[in-house]
N, C-alpha and C positions, 0 to 999 in steps of 0.2 A: 240386128236388122241391118239391111242395106237399102238405100233409096231405090235402087234399080230392081229389087227382087219383088216380083208379083206376089208370091206367097207371103212375104213379110208384110207387104201393104195390106193383103187380105186379112192377115191375123191382127193387124193393128186395130181394126174395128172391134174384133172380139176382145182383145186385151183392154181397150178403152172401156168397153161395156162392163167387163169383169171388174175393172178397177173401181168403177162406181158401185157395182153390186157388193163388193167386198170391203168397202170403206170400214176401217177400224179392225178388220180381221186379217188383211193382207196388204202389202205394199207392192206396187208394180213399177218397174222402170224399163225403159226402152233405150237401147244404146245403138247408135250408128257405128258399126264396126269399121267403116271406112274412115270415120273421123277419129276413132279411138281404137286403133288396131292392137294396142297393148292389152285390151280386155280380151280380145279373141285369142291372143297368145297366152295370156294368163290362164284362161279356162279351156284351152285346147279346142276352140270353136273353129271348125273347118267348113261347116255347112250351115246355111241359113234357110229358114229360120231355126233358131235354137232357143229353147226356153230353159232357164236355169232356176231351180227352186231352192231357196235358202230357208233354213230354220235356225234361229238363234245364231245368225251370222255364219252358218256352215252350209256349204253346198250339199243338199240331200238328194237331189234328183235332177236329171237332164232329159229333155225331150227334144228330139231332132226331127224337123220336118213340119209340114203344114198340119194343123189340127183345127177341129171345129171348136166353137166356143164351149159346147157341152163337154167335149173331150178335155179341154184345158181345165174346166171347172171340176171335172171328176178327178183329174190328176192333183189339182190343188187341194181338194177336200181330204185327200189322204194325209196331208201334212198339217192340217189345221187342228 
């Protein structure tokens, strides 16, 4: 996420809601890529918003661009 990105700010609401809905099943983290550019470099993030899905500490899926809360939940369910 970046603070200036409208789509990032829009998805923050969905991510926060999902984090509550998935307590104990999934962990959510949000990173300001302007504050920690090494994360963007490490994972090749060139566009925001970008969602990275990890399972057992391994990157298993990447979603680029604005998504609805339902779309994010559907993507997440594939990996739980």
